[in-house]
C-alpha positions as CSV (number, residue, x, y, z in Angstrom):
1,M,-0.1,0.1,0.1
2,I,1.3,3.5,-0.7
3,W,1.1,6.1,1.9
4,R,-0.5,9.3,1.0
5,P,-0.9,12.2,3.2
6,T,-4.0,13.6,4.3
7,P,-5.5,16.5,2.5
8,T,-4.9,19.8,4.1
9,C,-7.1,22.4,4.6
10,R,-4.9,24.8,2.3
11,E,-6.8,28.3,3.6
12,E,-4.6,31.5,3.1
13,A,-4.1,34.1,5.3
14,R,-1.7,36.9,6.1
15,T,0.4,37.1,9.3
16,P,0.5,40.9,11.0
17,Q,3.9,41.3,9.3
18,G,2.1,40.6,6.1
19,R,3.7,37.3,5.6
20,P,1.6,35.0,3.6
21,C,0.4,31.3,5.1
22,V,-1.3,28.4,4.4
23,C,-3.6,26.3,7.0
24,W,-1.6,22.8,7.1
25,L,-4.4,21.4,9.4
26,D,-6.5,18.7,8.1
27,R,-9.1,19.4,5.3
28,G,-12.4,20.1,7.2
29,H,-11.0,20.7,10.7
30,D,-12.8,22.5,13.1
31,G,-12.2,26.0,14.9
32,D,-9.4,28.3,14.0
33,H,-6.6,27.9,11.1
34,E,-2.8,27.2,11.8
35,D,0.3,27.5,9.5
36,A,3.3,25.4,9.6
37,A,5.1,28.1,11.5
38,G,2.3,27.9,14.4
39,Y,0.5,30.9,13.5
40,R,-3.0,31.0,14.1
41,W,-6.1,32.7,12.6
42,E,-9.9,32.5,12.8
43,P,-12.0,31.5,9.7
44,P,-12.6,34.6,7.3
45,G,-16.6,34.1,7.6
46,V,-16.1,34.0,11.5
47,A,-13.9,37.4,11.5
48,L,-16.2,39.2,8.7
49,R,-19.6,38.4,11.0
50,R,-17.8,39.5,14.2
51,L,-16.3,42.8,12.3
52,R,-19.8,43.6,10.9
53,D,-21.5,43.2,14.0
54,T,-19.3,45.6,15.8
55,W,-18.3,48.2,13.3
56,G,-21.1,47.6,10.6
57,G,-23.2,50.6,12.2
58,T,-20.5,53.2,11.3
59,H,-18.5,50.8,8.6
60,R,-19.1,48.8,5.6
61,I,-16.6,45.8,6.4
62,A,-15.2,43.8,3.2
63,W,-12.9,40.6,2.9
64,T,-11.2,40.8,-0.5
65,G,-9.5,37.2,0.0
66,T,-6.2,39.2,0.4
67,L,-7.2,42.4,2.6
68,W,-9.5,43.7,4.9
69,I,-11.4,47.1,4.3
70,A,-13.5,49.3,6.5
71,T,-15.1,52.4,4.6
72,A,-16.8,54.9,6.9
73,R,-20.5,55.1,5.9
74,S,-20.4,58.9,6.3
75,Q,-18.7,61.0,4.2
76,A,-18.0,63.6,6.6
77,A,-15.7,61.2,8.5
78,P,-12.2,62.6,8.5
79,W,-10.6,59.2,7.5
80,R,-12.6,57.3,5.3
81,T,-11.2,54.0,4.6
82,E,-9.0,51.4,6.5
83,I,-7.1,48.7,4.6
84,E,-5.0,46.0,6.4
85,P,-3.9,42.6,6.1
86,T,-5.6,41.0,9.0
87,P,-8.8,41.5,10.8
88,A,-7.1,42.1,14.1
89,Q,-5.3,45.0,12.8
90,L,-8.0,46.3,10.9
91,E,-10.0,46.4,14.3
92,D,-7.2,48.0,16.0
93,R,-6.9,50.7,13.8
94,L,-10.8,51.1,13.5
95,R,-10.3,51.5,17.6
96,H,-7.7,54.1,17.4
97,R,-10.0,56.5,15.1
98,G,-12.8,56.2,17.4
99,S,-14.9,54.1,19.9
100,P,-17.2,51.3,18.1
101,P,-21.1,52.1,17.5
102,T,-23.5,51.5,20.1
103,I,-26.2,50.7,18.0
104,P,-26.6,47.3,16.1
105,A,-25.1,47.0,12.2
106,P,-27.8,47.2,9.9
107,R,-29.2,43.8,8.4
C-alpha cells in the first residue's frame, strides 16, 4: 500500500507582518486555522461577521480574499477607508480612530 498524506485545508491568510501563510491542518478541521510555523487565525467568515456586528453601524466591512477593508458610512468622516492584512489589525486601527458604535449594525 502506498502512503498518501491527508489532504490539508489550504486556507490562506497573512500574518500581522504581512507574510502569506497557508493552513496545514487537515481539510474539514473545526475552529481556527494554523500554518506550519504555528500562526493561528480565525476563519474569514467568522471574522467578517464579528467585524460587521461590531463596526457595521459606522463602517462597511469587506474581505477581498487578501485584505480587510473598512469604509466609513459617513462622508464627513475625517478618515474614510482603512485597509489592513488581518482582521485584528483592521479592528485595532478602527479602535484608534474612534469607539465602536453602540447601535447594532444594519442587516
